[in-house]
C-alpha positions as CSV (number, residue, x, y, z in Angstrom):
1,M,40.0,-16.5,45.0
2,R,41.3,-14.2,42.3
3,S,42.6,-17.2,40.3
4,M,39.2,-18.8,40.6
5,S,37.4,-15.7,39.3
6,L,39.8,-15.6,36.4
7,L,39.1,-19.2,35.6
8,T,35.4,-18.6,35.8
9,G,35.6,-15.8,33.2
10,M,37.6,-17.9,30.8
11,S,36.0,-19.8,27.9
12,V,36.1,-23.6,27.6
13,R,38.5,-23.3,24.8
14,A,40.9,-21.2,26.9
15,K,40.5,-23.5,29.9
16,A,41.3,-26.6,27.8
17,T,44.3,-24.9,26.3
18,L,45.6,-23.8,29.7
19,A,45.1,-27.3,31.1
20,A,46.9,-28.9,28.2
21,V,49.8,-26.5,28.4
22,G,50.1,-26.8,32.2
23,T,50.0,-30.6,31.9
24,V,52.7,-30.8,29.2
25,A,54.9,-28.2,30.9
26,L,54.6,-30.1,34.2
27,A,55.5,-33.4,32.5
28,I,58.4,-31.8,30.7
29,G,59.7,-30.1,33.8
30,V,59.5,-33.4,35.8
31,C,61.3,-35.3,33.0
32,M,64.0,-32.6,32.7
33,L,64.5,-32.6,36.5
34,A,64.8,-36.4,36.6
35,L,67.2,-36.3,33.6
36,V,69.4,-33.6,35.2
37,L,69.5,-35.5,38.5
38,V,70.3,-38.8,36.9
39,L,72.9,-37.2,34.6
40,Q,74.5,-35.3,37.5
41,Q,74.7,-38.5,39.5
42,N,76.3,-40.4,36.6
43,L,78.8,-37.6,35.9
44,R,79.7,-37.3,39.6
45,D,80.3,-41.1,39.7
46,S,82.4,-40.8,36.6
47,A,84.4,-37.9,38.0
48,K,85.0,-39.8,41.2
49,T,86.2,-42.8,39.2
50,D,88.6,-40.6,37.2
51,A,89.9,-39.0,40.4
52,R,90.6,-42.5,41.9
53,Q,92.4,-43.4,38.7
54,A,94.5,-40.2,38.9
55,A,95.3,-40.9,42.5
56,V,96.4,-44.4,41.6
57,S,98.6,-43.1,38.8
58,V,100.3,-40.5,41.1
59,E,100.8,-43.2,43.8
60,N,102.4,-45.5,41.2
61,Q,104.7,-42.7,40.1
62,L,105.7,-41.9,43.7
63,A,106.3,-45.6,44.4
64,A,108.5,-45.8,41.3
65,S,110.4,-42.7,42.3
66,G,111.0,-44.2,45.7
67,K,112.7,-47.1,44.2
68,T,115.2,-44.9,42.4
69,R,118.4,-44.5,44.2
70,L,120.4,-42.7,41.6
71,A,118.9,-39.3,42.3
72,D,117.5,-37.4,45.2
73,K,114.7,-35.9,43.1
74,A,112.2,-37.5,40.7
75,L,109.7,-36.0,38.2
76,V,106.0,-36.8,38.8
77,V,103.5,-35.9,36.1
78,T,100.1,-35.1,37.7
79,P,96.8,-33.5,36.5
80,Q,96.1,-30.0,37.8
81,R,93.4,-31.3,40.2
82,V,96.0,-33.5,42.1
83,T,97.7,-32.0,45.2
84,I,100.8,-33.6,46.7
85,K,101.8,-32.8,50.3
86,K,104.5,-33.8,52.5
87,V,103.9,-35.4,55.8
88,T,104.6,-32.1,57.5
89,G,101.8,-30.5,55.5
90,E,104.0,-28.7,53.0
91,R,102.5,-28.6,49.6
92,I,104.7,-29.6,46.7
93,T,104.6,-26.7,44.1
94,A,104.9,-27.3,40.5
95,G,108.3,-27.1,39.1
96,R,109.5,-26.2,35.6
97,P,107.4,-28.2,33.1
98,T,109.3,-30.7,31.2
99,E,108.2,-32.9,28.3
100,A,105.3,-35.0,29.6
101,P,105.1,-38.6,28.6
102,R,102.6,-39.6,26.1
103,G,99.2,-40.2,27.7
104,G,100.2,-38.5,30.9
105,A,97.3,-36.0,30.7
106,F,94.1,-36.9,32.6
107,D,90.8,-35.8,31.1
108,S,92.1,-33.2,28.7
109,Q,93.7,-31.1,31.5
110,V,97.2,-29.8,31.1
111,P,99.5,-32.0,33.2
112,T,101.9,-30.5,35.7
113,V,105.4,-31.8,36.4
114,L,106.5,-31.8,40.0
115,A,109.9,-32.5,41.4
116,V,109.6,-34.7,44.5
117,G,112.1,-36.3,46.7
118,T,112.6,-39.9,46.4
119,H,113.0,-40.7,50.1
120,T,110.1,-38.7,51.5
121,A,106.5,-39.8,52.3
122,Y,103.8,-37.8,50.6
123,S,99.9,-37.6,50.7
124,V,97.9,-37.4,47.5
125,D,94.7,-35.4,47.3
126,V,92.6,-35.7,44.1
127,A,89.7,-33.3,43.4
128,P,87.0,-34.8,41.1
129,S,86.6,-32.8,37.8
130,T,83.4,-30.9,37.3
131,T,84.0,-30.0,33.7
132,A,81.7,-32.7,32.3
133,L,78.9,-31.8,34.7
134,D,79.1,-28.1,33.8
135,N,79.1,-28.9,30.1
136,A,76.1,-31.2,30.4
137,T,74.2,-28.5,32.4
138,Q,74.9,-25.9,29.9
139,L,73.9,-28.2,27.1
140,L,70.5,-28.8,28.7
141,L,70.0,-25.0,29.3
142,R,71.0,-24.1,25.8
143,Q,69.4,-26.8,23.7
144,V,66.9,-28.9,25.6
145,A,65.1,-25.9,27.3
146,P,64.3,-24.1,24.0
147,A,63.1,-27.4,22.5
148,A,60.8,-27.9,25.5
149,A,59.4,-24.4,25.2
150,G,58.8,-25.0,21.5
151,L,57.0,-28.2,22.3
152,V,54.7,-26.4,24.9
153,L,53.9,-23.7,22.4
154,F,53.1,-26.4,19.8
155,V,50.8,-28.2,22.2
156,A,49.0,-24.9,23.1
157,A,48.4,-24.1,19.4
158,L,47.2,-27.6,18.6
159,T,44.9,-27.7,21.6
160,W,43.5,-24.3,20.7
161,L,42.7,-25.4,17.2
162,L,41.3,-28.8,18.1
163,V,39.1,-27.6,20.9
164,G,37.8,-24.7,18.7
165,R,37.0,-27.3,16.0
166,A,35.3,-29.5,18.5
167,L,33.2,-26.7,20.0
168,R,32.1,-25.4,16.6
169,P,28.8,-27.3,16.8
170,V,28.2,-25.7,20.2
171,A,28.2,-22.3,18.5
172,A,25.7,-23.5,15.9
173,I,23.5,-25.0,18.7
174,R,23.6,-21.8,20.7
175,E,22.8,-19.7,17.7
176,E,19.8,-21.8,16.8
177,F,18.6,-22.2,20.3
178,T,18.6,-18.4,21.0
179,E,16.2,-17.9,18.1
180,I,13.6,-20.5,19.3
181,T,10.6,-18.9,21.0
182,E,7.2,-20.2,22.1
183,R,5.9,-19.5,18.6
184,D,8.3,-21.8,16.7
185,L,9.0,-24.7,19.0
186,H,9.0,-26.9,15.9
187,R,12.6,-25.8,15.2
188,R,15.4,-28.1,16.3
189,V,19.1,-27.6,17.0
190,P,21.6,-29.1,14.5
191,V,23.0,-32.5,15.4
192,S,26.5,-33.4,14.2
193,K,27.3,-36.7,12.7
194,A,29.9,-37.4,15.4
195,R,28.8,-39.6,18.3
196,D,30.3,-37.5,21.0
197,E,29.1,-35.6,24.0
198,I,28.1,-32.6,21.9
199,S,25.9,-34.6,19.6
200,R,24.3,-36.3,22.6
201,L,23.7,-32.9,24.1
202,A,22.0,-31.8,20.9
203,R,19.8,-34.8,20.7
204,T,18.8,-34.3,24.4
205,M,17.9,-30.7,23.7
206,N,15.8,-31.7,20.7
207,A,14.0,-34.3,22.8
208,T,13.4,-31.6,25.4
209,L,12.1,-29.3,22.6
210,D,9.8,-32.2,21.5
211,R,8.3,-32.4,24.9
212,L,7.9,-28.7,25.2
213,H,6.2,-28.6,21.8
214,Q,3.8,-31.4,22.8
215,A,3.1,-29.6,26.1
216,M,2.5,-26.3,24.4
217,N,0.1,-28.0,21.9
218,R,-1.7,-29.7,24.8
219,Q,-1.9,-26.4,26.6
220,R,-3.3,-24.6,23.5
221,Q,-5.8,-27.4,22.9
222,F,-6.7,-27.3,26.6
223,V,-7.3,-23.5,26.4
224,A,-9.4,-24.0,23.3
225,D,-11.5,-26.8,24.8
226,A,-11.9,-24.7,28.0
227,S,-13.0,-21.7,26.1
228,H,-15.5,-23.8,24.1
229,E,-16.8,-25.5,27.2
230,L,-17.3,-22.1,28.9
231,R,-18.8,-20.5,25.8
232,S,-21.8,-22.8,25.6
233,P,-23.3,-22.0,29.1
234,I,-22.4,-18.4,28.8
235,A,-24.2,-18.1,25.5
236,A,-27.2,-20.0,26.9
237,V,-27.4,-17.6,29.9
238,R,-27.1,-14.6,27.7
239,A,-29.8,-15.8,25.3
240,Q,-32.2,-16.5,28.1
241,L,-31.6,-13.1,29.7
242,E,-31.9,-11.3,26.3
243,L,-35.1,-13.1,25.5
244,A,-36.5,-12.3,29.0
245,L,-35.6,-8.6,28.6
246,A,-37.1,-8.5,25.1
247,R,-40.5,-9.8,26.3
248,P,-40.6,-9.1,30.0
249,S,-44.4,-9.4,30.2
250,R,-44.5,-12.8,28.6
251,T,-41.5,-14.3,30.4
252,D,-42.0,-16.9,33.1
253,W,-39.4,-15.4,35.4
254,P,-39.1,-18.3,37.8
255,T,-38.4,-20.7,34.9
256,A,-36.0,-18.3,33.3
257,V,-34.1,-17.8,36.5
258,H,-34.0,-21.6,37.2
259,K,-32.5,-22.3,33.7
260,A,-30.0,-19.5,34.2
261,L,-29.1,-20.9,37.6
262,Q,-28.4,-24.3,36.1
263,D,-26.1,-22.8,33.5
264,T,-24.4,-20.8,36.2
265,E,-23.8,-23.9,38.2
266,R,-22.3,-25.5,35.2
267,L,-20.0,-22.6,34.8
268,Q,-19.1,-22.8,38.4
269,A,-18.3,-26.5,38.1
270,V,-16.1,-26.0,35.0
271,A,-14.3,-23.1,36.7
272,S,-13.7,-25.2,39.8
273,D,-12.4,-28.1,37.7
274,L,-10.0,-25.8,35.8
275,L,-8.7,-24.3,39.1
276,L,-8.1,-27.8,40.5
277,L,-6.3,-28.9,37.3
278,A,-4.1,-25.8,37.5
279,R,-3.1,-26.6,41.1
280,L,-2.4,-30.2,40.1
281,D,-0.3,-29.1,37.2
282,A,1.6,-26.7,39.5
283,Q,2.2,-29.7,41.9
284,E,1.0,-27.7,44.9
285,A,1.4,-30.0,47.9
286,P,-1.9,-30.1,49.9
287,P,-2.1,-30.8,53.6
288,R,-1.3,-34.5,54.1
289,A,-2.6,-36.9,56.7
290,P,-3.7,-40.5,57.1
291,V,-6.9,-41.1,55.1
292,D,-9.1,-44.2,55.3
293,L,-10.5,-44.9,51.8
294,A,-13.0,-47.3,53.3
295,A,-14.5,-44.5,55.3
296,L,-14.6,-42.2,52.2
297,A,-16.4,-45.0,50.3
298,A,-19.0,-45.4,53.0
299,E,-19.6,-41.7,53.0
300,E,-20.1,-41.8,49.2
301,V,-22.6,-44.6,49.5
302,R,-24.6,-42.7,52.1
303,R,-24.5,-39.6,49.9
304,H,-26.3,-41.4,47.0
305,P,-28.7,-43.9,48.6
306,G,-30.1,-46.3,46.1
307,T,-27.7,-45.4,43.3
308,V,-24.3,-46.1,44.9
309,V,-24.0,-49.3,46.9
310,A,-21.4,-51.2,48.7
311,S,-19.7,-53.9,46.6
312,G,-21.3,-57.3,47.0
313,E,-20.4,-60.7,45.6
314,D,-18.9,-59.3,42.4
315,G,-16.3,-57.1,44.1
316,P,-14.1,-56.8,47.2
317,P,-15.7,-56.2,50.6
318,L,-16.3,-52.6,51.6
319,A,-14.8,-53.0,55.1
320,P,-11.5,-54.9,54.7
321,V,-9.9,-56.6,57.6
322,A,-6.7,-54.6,57.2
323,P,-6.9,-50.8,57.5
324,A,-7.3,-49.1,54.1
325,V,-5.3,-46.1,55.1
326,V,-3.1,-44.1,52.8
327,H,-1.2,-40.9,53.3
328,G,-2.5,-37.9,51.4
329,S,-5.1,-35.2,51.0
330,R,-8.6,-36.1,52.2
331,V,-10.1,-33.3,50.1
332,Q,-8.5,-34.5,46.9
333,L,-9.1,-38.2,47.5
334,S,-12.7,-37.4,48.3
335,R,-12.9,-35.4,45.0
336,L,-11.4,-38.3,43.2
337,L,-14.0,-40.8,44.5
338,T,-16.8,-38.3,43.8
339,N,-15.7,-37.9,40.2
340,L,-15.5,-41.7,39.7
341,T,-19.0,-42.3,41.2
342,D,-20.6,-39.4,39.3
343,N,-19.1,-40.7,36.0
344,A,-20.3,-44.2,36.8
345,R,-23.8,-43.0,37.7
346,R,-24.2,-41.2,34.4
347,H,-23.6,-44.5,32.5
348,A,-25.1,-47.1,34.9
349,R,-28.5,-48.7,34.2
350,T,-29.4,-49.5,37.7
351,A,-26.7,-48.9,40.4
352,V,-23.0,-48.3,41.0
353,S,-21.0,-50.4,43.4
354,V,-17.9,-49.2,45.3
355,G,-15.5,-51.6,47.0
356,V,-12.2,-51.2,48.9
357,A,-9.6,-53.9,49.7
358,V,-6.0,-54.1,50.8
359,R,-3.7,-56.4,48.7
360,D,0.1,-56.7,48.9
361,D,0.6,-53.3,50.7
362,M,-1.7,-51.6,48.2
363,V,-5.1,-50.2,48.8
364,E,-7.5,-51.0,45.9
365,L,-10.7,-48.9,45.4
366,S,-13.0,-50.1,42.6
367,V,-16.0,-48.4,41.1
368,D,-18.2,-50.6,39.0
369,D,-21.3,-49.9,36.9
370,D,-23.6,-52.0,34.7
371,G,-23.7,-49.6,31.8
372,P,-22.4,-50.1,28.2
373,G,-18.8,-50.1,29.3
374,I,-15.8,-48.5,27.6
375,P,-14.1,-50.1,24.5
376,E,-10.5,-51.1,25.2
377,S,-9.3,-48.8,22.5
378,D,-10.7,-45.8,24.3
379,R,-9.6,-46.7,27.8
380,E,-6.6,-44.4,27.7
381,R,-8.3,-41.6,25.8
382,V,-11.1,-41.1,28.3
383,F,-8.5,-39.8,30.8
384,E,-7.6,-36.9,28.5
385,R,-9.1,-33.5,29.4
386,F,-12.4,-32.6,27.8
387,T,-12.7,-36.0,26.2
388,R,-16.2,-37.4,25.7
389,L,-17.0,-40.6,23.9
390,D,-19.7,-40.7,21.3
391,D,-22.4,-41.9,23.7
392,A,-21.5,-39.2,26.3
393,R,-21.3,-36.0,24.3
394,D,-24.5,-34.5,25.7
395,R,-23.4,-31.5,27.8
396,Q,-26.8,-31.3,29.6
397,D,-26.0,-34.3,31.7
398,G,-23.7,-32.3,33.9
399,G,-20.4,-33.8,32.7
400,T,-17.5,-31.4,31.8
401,G,-15.1,-34.0,30.3
402,L,-12.7,-33.3,33.2
403,G,-13.8,-35.7,35.9
404,L,-11.6,-38.7,34.9
405,A,-8.7,-36.4,34.0
406,I,-8.8,-34.8,37.4
407,A,-9.1,-38.2,39.1
408,K,-6.1,-39.6,37.3
409,D,-4.0,-36.5,38.1
410,I,-4.9,-36.9,41.8
411,A,-4.0,-40.6,41.7
412,H,-0.6,-39.8,40.2
413,A,-0.1,-37.0,42.8
414,H,-0.5,-39.6,45.5
415,G,1.9,-42.1,43.9
416,G,-0.9,-44.4,42.6
417,T,-2.5,-45.5,39.4
418,L,-6.0,-45.3,37.9
419,T,-6.9,-47.8,35.2
420,L,-10.1,-48.9,33.4
421,H,-11.2,-52.5,33.2
422,T,-14.3,-54.6,32.4
423,S,-16.6,-54.9,35.4
424,P,-18.1,-58.2,36.5
425,R,-21.4,-56.3,36.2
426,G,-20.9,-56.0,32.5
427,G,-20.0,-52.3,32.4
428,A,-16.8,-50.5,33.3
429,R,-14.6,-50.8,36.3
430,V,-12.3,-47.9,37.4
431,L,-9.6,-49.3,39.7
432,L,-7.6,-47.0,41.9
433,R,-4.4,-48.4,43.5
434,L,-2.5,-46.5,46.1
435,P,0.4,-47.7,48.3
436,T,-0.5,-47.8,52.0
437,T,2.4,-45.4,52.6
438,A,1.9,-43.3,49.5
439,V,4.0,-40.1,49.4
440,V,2.3,-37.0,47.9
441,R,4.4,-35.1,45.4
C-alpha cells in the first residue's frame, strides 16, 4: 500500500524513468545470471576434463614405474590437486622435489614429486581445479558489474531527458487550459506538429472547447431571446396598467383586465416552456410507462372538434391493427402532440389531420395541415428555439417559437426522431417516429 501511494504521488516523467531503469536492470540481471551459470558450467566441465587428464597422467606414470625392476622406488610427478594413497589407505606424502620434466605441470600449478614403490597398488584421487572459476567470477564482479551499473544510469538519464522533452507540450497545454474561462472560450490549446498521443489529446481538447463555445453561444442567444420574448408581454401589461391608473375614470376596466390577463397567460406559457426546456436539457428522467399514441391522438381530436380530425385517405389510419404503444412519459408525449397540432392549426386553412401507424417496429405519428407549407431550406431551422419564419412572426397568435423545439427535444429524449415533410394535403407534415420499445434517457 505504501509503494502504491508513492507511485501515485510521482510524476509521469519519474514513473517512466523508474519503469525504464527497472526493466533494463532486470534484463541485465537476468543476462548476467544466465552468463554466470553458463560460464560456471563450462568451467566446471573444463576442470573435470583437466582432472581426468591429470589422473590418466599419474596412472601412466604409476604403470611405467611398475614395469621398472631396477629400483624399489620410482619418482612420480603430480599436480598439487592429485592425491595418491596405498591400498591400506596410507597417503603418499611428497618427497624432496627434484627437477620436474618439461611439461610436467598441470594448469600452472607447481608439480609435486612423490617417491612411490614400484610393486605396490595405489589409488589416485584428483580434485578439479577451481582457479579458473574463481577468476571468472572475480572478473564479472570487478568489470561487468560496474559496466552494467553505468548502463543503467545512462538509460535513466536518457529516459528522463526524452520523457521530459515529450511531455513539454503537455506543460504548454496545461498552462493555456488553466487560463481559459467562460469569457474566452475562443482560445485554444497549442497543437504540436508531431502525430502522437499528445497532439491527438490537444486536438480533442480543442474540439471539446469548440463544442463548449458553441453551447455557450447558444445559451447566450437563448437567454437573449427569452428575455426579449418575456419583455414584450411585460411591457404591454405595464403600459396597460399605467394607462388605466393615469385615467381611472375613463378606463374600461373589464377590457383592460381582459387584455392584461391575455398577456399574463402568454407570460405563463413562455415560463412553462422555458421550465420544460430546462428539464429536458438537464435530462431529468420522467416517470415511464407504456403509452398508446393512438389513444393520445384520439384525445387530441376530441379536444379540437372541427379543426383536428383523424387522418383519412391521405394518411395512415388512426386506429392501427397493431398496438401503437411506446415506453415513455405520457405527460411529455401528450405535450409533444399538443405542440404539433397547435403549430399546424396556426398555419392550416381548413383543418389538421392526425394519423398513427406501426411500421417495422416503429410507431409513426403524422400531423398534416393544408397551409402554405415550410420550404425545404427552413425545415431544420424551424426546430431551433425562438425561431419564427417570415409568415409567422406575429406574437399575438399565441406562438412562442418554442413549440417545435420542445417537441423535437421530447422525441430525442424518447429515442425517436421528428422530421418535416411535404403533406399530401399541400401543406406541411410533421412526422414523429418512435421505437415500440423506446428507452427514455
